[in-house]
C-alpha positions as CSV (number, residue, x, y, z in Angstrom):
1,M,65.6,143.8,69.1
2,K,67.1,140.7,70.7
3,K,70.3,141.2,68.7
4,L,70.4,144.9,69.8
5,I,70.0,144.0,73.5
6,F,72.8,141.4,73.2
7,T,75.1,143.9,71.5
8,L,74.4,146.4,74.3
9,L,75.1,143.7,76.9
10,L,78.5,143.2,75.4
11,T,79.4,146.9,75.2
12,L,78.1,148.2,78.6
13,P,81.4,149.0,80.5
14,F,80.2,147.5,83.8
15,L,79.2,144.1,82.5
16,T,81.5,141.1,82.3
17,I,80.9,137.7,80.8
18,H,82.7,134.8,82.4
19,S,83.3,131.5,80.7
20,Q,83.1,128.4,83.0
21,D,83.8,124.8,82.1
22,T,82.6,121.7,83.8
23,I,85.0,118.7,83.8
24,N,83.4,115.4,84.6
25,V,84.9,112.5,86.5
26,P,85.0,109.8,85.3
27,G,83.4,111.0,82.0
28,D,86.3,113.3,81.0
29,Y,89.1,112.0,83.3
30,S,89.2,108.8,85.3
31,T,90.7,110.4,88.4
32,I,89.9,113.6,90.3
33,Q,93.6,114.7,90.3
34,A,93.8,114.3,86.5
35,A,90.7,116.6,86.2
36,I,92.3,119.1,88.6
37,D,95.5,119.1,86.5
38,A,93.5,119.9,83.4
39,A,91.3,122.6,85.0
40,V,91.8,126.3,84.9
41,N,90.6,129.0,87.3
42,G,86.8,129.1,87.4
43,D,86.2,125.6,86.3
44,I,84.1,123.0,88.1
45,V,85.3,119.5,88.6
46,L,82.1,117.4,88.9
47,V,82.6,114.0,90.4
48,A,80.1,111.1,90.0
49,E,79.3,108.7,92.8
50,D,82.0,106.2,93.5
51,T,85.0,105.6,95.8
52,Y,88.2,107.3,94.6
53,Y,91.4,106.1,96.2
54,E,93.3,109.4,95.9
55,N,95.1,112.1,97.8
56,I,94.2,115.3,95.8
57,N,96.0,118.6,95.6
58,F,94.4,121.8,94.4
59,K,97.7,123.0,93.0
60,G,96.9,126.7,93.5
61,K,93.8,126.7,91.3
62,A,90.6,128.6,92.0
63,I,88.3,125.8,91.1
64,T,85.3,124.0,92.6
65,I,85.6,120.3,93.2
66,A,82.2,118.9,93.9
67,S,80.0,115.8,93.9
68,H,76.6,115.9,92.2
69,F,75.3,117.4,95.5
70,L,76.2,120.7,93.9
71,I,73.6,120.1,91.2
72,D,70.6,118.9,93.1
73,G,71.3,119.2,96.8
74,N,70.7,115.5,97.4
75,E,72.7,114.5,100.4
76,T,73.0,110.9,99.4
77,H,75.7,112.1,96.9
78,I,77.8,113.2,99.9
79,E,77.7,109.7,101.4
80,N,78.3,107.9,98.1
81,T,81.0,110.1,96.6
82,V,84.1,109.1,98.7
83,I,87.6,110.3,98.5
84,N,89.7,107.7,100.4
85,G,93.2,108.7,101.1
86,S,94.4,105.5,102.6
87,Q,96.7,104.6,99.6
88,P,99.0,107.6,99.3
89,T,102.0,107.5,97.0
90,D,104.0,109.3,99.7
91,P,103.1,108.4,103.3
92,D,104.5,111.8,104.4
93,S,102.0,113.6,102.3
94,A,98.9,111.6,103.1
95,S,96.2,114.2,103.8
96,V,93.2,113.4,101.6
97,V,92.7,117.0,100.3
98,T,95.5,119.5,100.2
99,F,95.7,123.3,99.6
100,R,99.4,124.2,99.6
101,N,100.0,126.5,96.7
102,G,98.5,129.9,97.6
103,E,94.9,129.0,96.9
104,D,92.2,131.5,97.9
105,T,88.6,130.9,99.0
106,N,87.5,130.5,95.4
107,S,89.1,127.1,95.8
108,V,86.2,124.9,97.0
109,I,85.7,121.3,98.1
110,C,82.1,120.4,98.3
111,G,79.9,117.4,98.8
112,F,82.2,114.4,99.5
113,T,83.0,111.9,102.2
114,I,86.6,112.5,103.0
115,T,88.2,109.6,104.8
116,G,91.3,107.4,105.3
117,G,93.9,110.3,105.6
118,T,96.9,110.2,107.8
119,G,98.1,113.7,107.5
120,T,101.1,115.6,106.0
121,I,104.5,116.0,107.7
122,I,105.8,119.6,107.7
123,L,109.0,121.1,109.3
124,Y,107.5,123.9,111.4
125,N,109.5,125.9,113.9
126,G,112.3,123.4,113.8
127,L,110.1,120.4,114.5
128,L,108.6,117.9,112.2
129,R,104.9,117.7,112.8
130,R,102.0,116.0,111.1
131,F,99.0,118.1,110.0
132,G,95.5,117.6,108.7
133,G,94.4,114.0,108.5
134,G,91.4,114.7,106.2
135,V,92.0,118.3,104.8
136,F,95.1,120.3,105.1
137,A,95.6,123.9,104.0
138,Y,99.1,125.4,104.6
139,Y,99.7,129.1,104.0
140,S,96.7,128.9,101.6
141,D,93.0,129.7,101.8
142,A,90.2,127.2,101.5
143,K,86.4,126.8,101.4
144,I,85.2,123.5,102.8
145,L,81.4,123.0,102.4
146,H,78.9,120.2,102.9
147,N,81.3,117.3,103.4
148,I,81.5,114.3,105.7
149,I,85.1,114.3,107.1
150,E,85.4,111.1,109.0
151,S,87.7,108.3,110.2
152,N,91.0,110.1,109.4
153,Y,93.8,108.9,111.7
154,I,97.1,110.6,112.5
155,Q,99.6,108.4,114.3
156,Y,103.0,110.0,114.7
157,T,106.0,110.2,116.9
158,S,105.7,114.0,117.5
159,D,103.2,116.8,117.8
160,S,100.2,116.6,115.4
161,F,97.4,119.0,114.7
162,G,93.9,118.7,113.1
163,G,92.7,115.1,112.9
164,G,89.9,116.0,110.6
165,I,90.8,119.5,109.3
166,C,93.9,121.6,109.7
167,G,94.1,125.1,108.3
168,F,97.4,126.9,108.9
169,D,97.7,130.7,108.3
170,G,95.0,131.5,105.8
171,N,91.4,132.4,105.3
172,Y,89.1,129.5,106.0
173,I,85.4,129.0,105.4
174,I,84.3,125.7,107.0
175,E,80.5,125.4,106.7
176,S,77.9,122.7,107.0
177,N,80.2,119.7,107.4
178,I,80.0,116.6,109.6
179,I,83.4,116.2,111.1
180,R,83.4,112.9,113.1
181,D,85.4,110.0,114.4
182,N,88.8,111.5,113.5
183,E,91.7,110.7,115.7
184,I,95.2,111.8,116.7
185,N,97.5,109.3,118.4
186,T,100.9,110.7,119.5
187,P,102.2,108.7,122.4
188,S,105.5,110.7,122.3
189,I,105.4,114.4,121.8
190,V,107.7,117.5,122.2
191,Y,105.0,119.9,123.3
192,Y,101.3,118.9,122.6
193,S,98.8,117.7,120.1
194,L,95.9,119.9,119.1
195,G,92.4,119.7,117.5
196,G,91.1,116.2,117.2
197,G,88.3,117.4,114.9
198,V,89.4,120.8,113.6
199,Y,92.5,123.0,114.2
200,T,92.8,126.4,112.5
201,Y,95.6,128.9,113.1
202,S,95.5,132.2,111.4
203,L,97.2,135.4,112.5
204,V,95.5,137.9,110.2
205,G,93.0,135.8,108.1
206,Y,89.3,135.5,108.1
207,V,88.0,132.3,109.6
208,R,84.3,131.3,109.6
209,I,83.3,127.9,111.2
210,V,79.6,127.7,110.9
211,N,76.8,125.1,111.0
212,N,79.1,122.1,111.4
213,K,78.6,118.9,113.5
214,I,81.9,118.1,115.2
215,L,81.4,114.7,116.8
216,N,83.3,112.0,118.6
217,N,86.8,113.1,117.7
218,T,89.7,112.0,119.9
219,I,93.3,112.8,120.8
220,T,95.5,110.4,122.7
221,A,98.8,112.1,123.8
222,P,100.7,113.0,127.0
223,E,99.4,116.5,126.6
224,A,96.5,117.5,124.4
225,W,94.1,120.4,123.8
226,G,90.8,120.7,121.9
227,G,89.3,117.3,121.4
228,G,86.7,118.9,119.2
229,I,88.0,122.2,117.9
230,I,90.8,124.8,118.4
231,P,90.3,128.1,116.6
232,A,93.7,129.6,117.2
233,G,94.8,133.1,116.3
234,Q,97.1,134.9,118.7
235,G,95.3,138.3,118.6
236,N,93.2,137.7,115.5
237,D,89.6,138.5,116.3
238,N,88.3,138.0,112.8
239,Y,87.1,134.6,113.8
240,F,83.4,133.4,113.8
241,I,82.4,130.1,115.4
242,I,78.6,130.0,115.0
243,N,75.8,127.4,115.2
244,N,78.0,124.3,115.6
245,L,77.2,121.1,117.4
246,I,80.3,120.0,119.3
247,S,79.6,116.7,121.0
248,G,81.2,113.6,122.2
249,N,84.8,114.7,121.7
250,T,87.5,113.2,124.1
251,L,91.0,113.8,125.2
252,N,93.0,110.8,126.5
253,A,95.9,112.7,128.1
254,T,97.7,113.2,131.3
255,T,97.5,117.0,131.0
256,G,95.7,119.4,128.9
257,G,92.1,120.4,128.5
258,S,89.1,121.6,126.5
259,G,87.3,118.4,125.4
260,G,84.9,120.5,123.2
261,I,86.5,123.8,122.2
262,D,89.7,125.6,123.2
263,I,89.9,129.4,122.9
264,Y,93.4,130.7,123.5
265,N,95.1,134.1,123.2
266,H,92.5,135.8,121.0
267,S,88.9,136.9,121.0
268,P,86.7,135.2,118.4
269,T,82.9,135.5,118.1
270,V,81.4,132.3,119.6
271,I,77.6,132.3,119.3
272,N,74.8,129.7,119.2
273,N,76.9,126.6,119.7
274,V,75.8,123.4,121.4
275,I,78.8,122.0,123.4
276,V,77.7,118.8,125.1
277,N,79.0,115.4,126.3
278,N,82.7,116.2,125.8
279,S,85.4,115.1,128.2
280,A,88.9,116.3,129.2
281,P,91.6,115.7,131.7
282,T,92.6,118.4,134.1
283,R,90.2,121.1,133.0
284,G,87.5,122.4,130.7
285,G,85.4,119.4,129.8
286,G,83.2,121.6,127.5
287,A,85.4,124.6,126.9
288,V,88.5,126.5,127.9
289,I,88.9,130.3,127.6
290,E,92.4,131.2,128.3
291,N,94.0,134.7,127.9
292,A,91.0,135.6,125.7
293,T,87.9,137.8,125.8
294,P,85.6,136.3,123.2
295,I,82.1,137.5,122.3
296,F,80.5,134.5,123.9
297,S,76.7,134.4,123.7
298,N,73.8,131.9,123.4
299,N,75.8,128.8,123.8
300,T,74.5,125.6,125.5
301,I,77.2,123.9,127.5
302,A,75.8,120.7,129.1
303,Y,76.8,117.3,130.4
304,N,80.6,117.7,129.8
305,T,83.1,116.2,132.3
306,S,86.6,117.1,133.5
307,T,88.7,115.0,136.0
308,V,89.9,118.1,137.9
309,R,88.2,121.4,137.3
310,G,85.8,123.2,135.1
311,G,83.4,120.5,133.9
312,G,81.5,123.0,131.7
313,L,83.9,125.9,131.4
314,D,87.4,126.7,132.6
315,V,88.6,130.3,132.5
316,V,92.2,131.6,133.0
317,G,93.4,135.2,132.5
318,P,91.2,138.2,131.6
319,I,87.6,138.1,132.8
320,P,85.4,137.3,129.7
321,Q,81.9,138.7,129.2
322,I,79.4,135.8,128.8
323,M,75.7,136.2,128.1
324,N,72.5,134.3,127.3
325,C,74.1,130.9,127.9
326,I,73.1,127.7,129.6
327,L,75.5,125.7,131.7
328,W,73.8,122.6,133.1
329,G,74.7,119.0,134.1
330,N,78.4,119.4,133.7
331,S,80.7,117.7,136.3
332,A,84.1,118.1,137.8
333,P,85.6,117.9,141.3
334,A,86.0,121.7,141.3
335,G,83.9,124.2,139.5
336,S,81.4,121.7,138.0
337,Q,79.8,124.4,135.8
338,I,82.3,127.2,135.7
339,N,85.9,127.3,137.1
340,G,87.6,130.7,137.2
341,T,86.1,134.2,137.1
342,V,83.7,135.3,134.5
343,N,81.3,138.2,134.1
344,I,78.2,136.3,133.2
345,S,74.6,137.6,132.8
346,Y,71.2,136.5,131.6
347,S,72.3,132.8,131.8
348,D,71.0,129.7,133.4
349,I,73.7,128.1,135.5
350,E,73.1,125.0,137.6
351,G,73.9,125.9,141.2
352,G,73.6,129.6,140.5
353,Y,76.2,132.3,139.7
354,T,76.2,136.0,140.6
355,G,75.3,138.3,137.8
356,T,72.4,140.3,136.3
357,G,69.5,138.2,135.0
358,N,71.0,134.8,135.9
359,I,68.8,131.9,137.0
360,D,69.2,128.5,138.4
361,L,66.4,126.4,137.0
362,D,66.2,123.2,135.0
363,P,66.4,124.4,131.4
364,L,63.9,121.6,130.3
365,F,65.8,120.3,127.3
366,R,63.5,118.4,125.1
367,D,65.4,115.1,125.2
368,A,69.0,115.4,126.5
369,L,69.4,111.6,126.7
370,N,69.0,111.5,123.0
371,N,71.0,114.6,122.3
372,D,68.0,116.9,121.6
373,F,69.0,120.1,123.4
374,H,66.1,122.2,122.1
375,L,64.1,123.9,124.8
376,M,60.6,122.6,125.6
377,S,57.7,124.8,124.6
378,T,54.0,124.4,124.6
379,D,54.0,126.2,121.3
380,C,55.7,123.1,119.9
381,G,53.5,120.6,121.6
382,D,55.4,120.1,124.8
383,N,53.8,120.0,128.2
384,F,56.0,122.8,129.7
385,N,57.8,126.0,128.7
386,S,61.5,126.2,129.4
387,P,62.3,129.0,131.9
388,C,65.1,130.0,129.4
389,I,62.6,131.2,126.9
390,D,62.3,135.1,126.9
391,A,64.9,135.2,129.7
392,G,67.9,136.5,127.7
393,N,69.2,140.1,127.6
394,P,66.4,142.3,126.2
395,A,69.0,144.8,124.9
396,Y,70.0,142.3,122.2
397,K,66.5,141.7,120.7
398,D,66.7,141.6,116.9
399,S,70.6,141.7,116.9
400,V,73.0,139.0,115.7
401,M,72.9,137.7,119.2
402,D,69.1,137.3,119.3
403,C,68.4,133.6,119.4
404,D,64.7,133.9,120.0
405,W,63.3,131.6,117.3
406,G,59.7,132.6,117.5
407,L,58.6,131.4,120.9
408,G,57.3,133.3,123.9
409,S,56.6,137.0,123.7
410,Q,59.4,137.6,121.2
411,D,60.1,140.8,123.3
412,T,63.6,139.6,124.3
413,C,66.2,136.9,123.6
414,D,66.2,133.3,124.8
415,M,69.0,131.7,126.7
416,G,71.0,128.9,125.0
417,A,71.6,128.0,121.5
418,Y,68.2,127.2,120.2
419,S,64.6,126.9,121.4
420,I,62.4,125.2,118.8
421,A,62.7,122.0,116.8
422,V,64.5,123.4,113.7
423,L,67.4,121.0,114.0
424,Y,70.2,121.7,111.6
425,T,71.7,118.7,109.8
426,G,75.3,120.0,109.6
427,I,75.0,119.5,105.9
428,S,72.4,121.5,104.0
429,E,70.9,124.1,106.2
430,E,71.8,127.7,105.3
431,N,72.9,130.1,108.0
432,E,72.6,133.8,107.3
433,I,73.9,135.3,110.5
434,L,77.1,136.6,109.0
435,P,77.5,136.5,105.2
436,D,81.0,135.4,104.1
437,K,80.9,137.0,100.7
438,Y,79.4,139.8,98.6
439,E,76.4,138.7,96.6
440,L,73.7,140.4,94.5
441,S,70.5,138.3,94.2
442,Q,68.1,138.2,91.3
443,N,65.2,140.5,91.8
444,Y,61.9,139.0,92.7
445,P,59.4,138.9,91.1
446,N,61.0,139.0,87.6
447,P,59.4,139.9,85.3
448,F,57.6,142.4,87.4
449,N,54.9,145.1,87.3
450,P,55.6,147.7,88.7
451,V,57.4,146.8,92.0
452,T,60.2,144.3,92.6
453,T,62.5,143.5,95.5
454,I,66.3,143.4,95.2
455,K,68.3,141.6,97.9
456,Y,72.1,141.8,98.5
457,Q,74.6,140.8,101.1
458,I,77.9,142.3,102.3
459,P,80.4,140.5,104.5
460,E,81.8,143.7,106.1
461,R,80.6,147.2,106.9
462,G,81.1,149.5,104.0
463,F,79.8,152.0,101.5
464,V,77.2,150.6,99.2
465,M,75.8,151.9,95.8
466,L,72.9,150.2,94.2
467,I,71.9,151.9,90.9
468,V,69.3,151.0,88.2
469,Y,70.2,151.6,84.5
470,D,68.3,151.4,81.2
471,V,69.7,149.4,78.2
472,L,71.7,152.4,77.1
473,G,73.5,152.7,80.3
474,K,71.6,155.8,81.5
475,E,71.1,156.0,85.3
476,I,67.4,155.6,86.2
477,A,67.3,155.3,90.0
478,T,69.7,155.2,93.0
479,L,68.4,152.6,95.4
480,A,71.3,152.8,97.9
481,N,74.1,155.3,98.3
482,E,75.2,155.0,101.9
483,E,77.2,153.0,104.4
484,K,75.7,149.6,105.4
485,T,76.4,147.1,108.1
486,V,77.5,143.5,107.5
487,G,74.5,141.4,106.7
488,I,71.6,140.8,104.2
489,H,69.8,143.9,102.9
490,Q,66.9,144.4,100.5
491,V,65.2,147.3,98.8
492,E,62.1,147.7,96.7
493,F,62.2,149.3,93.2
494,D,59.1,151.0,92.0
495,A,59.0,151.3,88.2
496,S,55.6,152.9,87.9
497,S,56.9,155.8,85.9
498,L,58.9,153.6,83.5
499,S,58.0,151.9,80.3
500,S,58.2,148.2,79.7
501,G,61.6,146.8,78.8
502,V,64.9,145.5,80.1
503,Y,66.7,147.3,82.9
504,F,69.9,146.6,84.8
505,Y,70.8,147.0,88.4
506,R,74.4,147.2,89.7
507,L,75.8,146.8,93.2
508,R,79.1,148.3,94.1
509,S,80.8,148.0,97.5
510,G,84.5,148.3,97.9
511,S,86.1,146.5,95.0
512,F,83.0,144.3,94.5
513,V,80.9,145.1,91.5
514,E,78.1,143.0,90.1
515,T,75.2,143.7,87.6
516,K,72.0,141.8,86.9
517,K,69.1,142.5,84.5
518,M,65.4,142.6,85.1
519,L,62.3,142.8,82.9
520,L,59.5,145.2,83.5
521,M,56.3,144.1,81.8
522,K,53.2,146.4,81.9
């Protein structure tokens, strides 16, 4: 019987078997680059704890390069598996990790400390510039997960972008990283230097920057923008900046702005970020929104400073819609909380601001002096309830912009980025607001009798078919045959009328097809 089932598995037209090899460093090869050179698409390069003085290049391969964090989720592997790019063979190509040969988002770097890089010089628009101190992707895609990207330093005589990460014109998934203490120092520039922590520029690509800590990055230049992060796109709205901590970033510049985040000339989705303790010259200590109308909701912008205007937020151009935010404790000579015109609602703004549902009350952060910007709640053992709990826009309850984490009446949203002490680490916490890939999960329970649950996720709205087959490939049940929104979905399968045995379920959405098997035992 087992032989028969295996034979059927091989012959069913919708099933594929993928062979994947693991190449060990230093077990199989003494250097990471030697392992990359030997790998083929689909392989995993698994790297043991040590410090590797290398500047690695993916060379166009769809492979995963990972520390042993990939195996057991132990974050000490991240700290102890170091790629140090301070000894490059070519000082003009001195990014620690490079994607420059048409890689896609199946090219993954995961679970390392990435440090010591000084960036790569590229001739762009007639000007030699230096890009990407730690990680550099150029007209290529990349997936950057669960890394510490720190102490990379770009010093150059002209414009430079992305002290920690620079992604230029591709699809980028940057999730659950700590990006800290990176620096750009360009005392002589032609135009400006951008993105002390992260700079991404993508005209048509998909960019997802989620669940990162972007901390204490710096730019020193005559003109600089985005001490923490610049998600640039020029009209590309397929950008998602969600659930990030952007703190302590600084611009040392005569002109420029946006100590925390700079949103320019496009309209990304910016939700559930904590933007605190950043500083900028001229304008926008926390954030600048210029010529852009982002989806901007449930962000906490607090204790940022600017030397001229817009301590919390500076706005130029079209009037953006802002909702469910907290702007508190920011400082500047003009517009300490907000400079410019915004349509803001259901937000807590120090000093007040005209708009539906706005309040001017101390948000009662749990411990702002020690960077804990969760809201106080008696449900969590605090003496007081923050006035921001249950004060958000009730129309968005249970939507992607509902950041009510289980406090209060749960009949509406909260203001700000988070309200209870579930503090993400910036490394291992999962975030399921917007899936970035198609995925079909294993049913649970399995084996089952007679009911089981099947979960799947889709990264974009589309038509979904989920069908159950028997071992002969005969269709048994259709569990989904309709258009679904982006997100995570689940369905129950009741096999009461079926006999014990092996069954298969297949998900099809767009060009994505995946099949898994399940066992019914009565």
